[in-house]
N, C-alpha and C positions, 0 to 999 in steps of 0.2 A: 385781286384774287387771280391766280393762274388758272389756265384751262383745266389742268389735271385735277385740281381740287373739286371741280364740279361733278366728277364721277363718283365721289365719295358719298355713299348712300346712308351708311349707319356709323355713328361715332365709334362703336365697339370694333369696327373693322380696322381702325388705326392705319389708314392708307398713308404711306410714307414715301417720300422721295429721298434718295441718298446722294450725298455730295462727298467726294473723296479728296483728301489733301495729304501732303507729306511735309515734314519739317526735319531738318538736319540739326540735331542738338550737338553743338561743339563743346567738348569738355576735355580736360587734361588726359584722361585715359583713352581717348579716341572718340571719334564722331559716332553718333547713334541716330539712325533714321526712325522716326515715328510716323506711322500712318494714322490719320485722323478721319473718322467717319462722322459726318454731320447728318442727322436724321431731321428732315423737314416734315412734320406731321400736318396733314390737311386740317385736322382739328386737334388741339392739344390733348394728350393722354389724360385719363381720369386722374384727378388730383393735381394737375398742373395747369398753369395759365400760359406757359410758354410753348411755342410751336417748334423750337429748334433745340436739339440736343447733340452735343459733340462728345466723342469718346476716343481716346487714343488706344492703340493696340498693345502697348507695353505699360507696365506699372513703373513708378519712380519711387525713390526713397526706400528701396528694398531692405536696407540694413537696419532701419529704425522703425518705420511704420509704413509699409508699402501701401500704395493706393494707385488706382487707375485715374489719370488725369481726365477730367470731363468738364463740361460747361453747359448750362441752360441759357437760353436767351430768347428775346422776342424778334431777333433777326439772325440770319446765318452768321453775320459778322460778330455779334456779341457772344454767341455760343462758341464759335471757333476761337475768339480772342480769350475767353475764359479758360479753355482747354490749353491753348498755347502758353498762356501765362503760367499755368501750373507746371508744364513741361520745362519752361525756362527757369522757374524758381526752385525746383527740386532736382537733386542729382539722380542720374540713372546709374545704378550700382551693379548692374548685371542681372541675370535671371535670378528669380527668387530661389533660395535654397542652395545656390552655388557659391555664395560669398564665403571666404574663409574666416 
């Protein structure tokens, strides 16, 4: 357990440390940079057993069924890997509502 987790007094406070990452998605229409924020909770949020949650700053698959890449995990690596895998597996098709 890291030192910062010891100052967490009440689970409802959801004390969280943020980790920032970027990834450059290469695709035929041009490269797109995604920022990924991984939240490391001192105690998992209510209803979760995992302490790490990763979420990208842009949605993917905009022309079919847009969604925000994300991932939960019991480690920073597993949450980040889940998010990155979704970015890699689905196309970025531009901002929602701007496709012709």
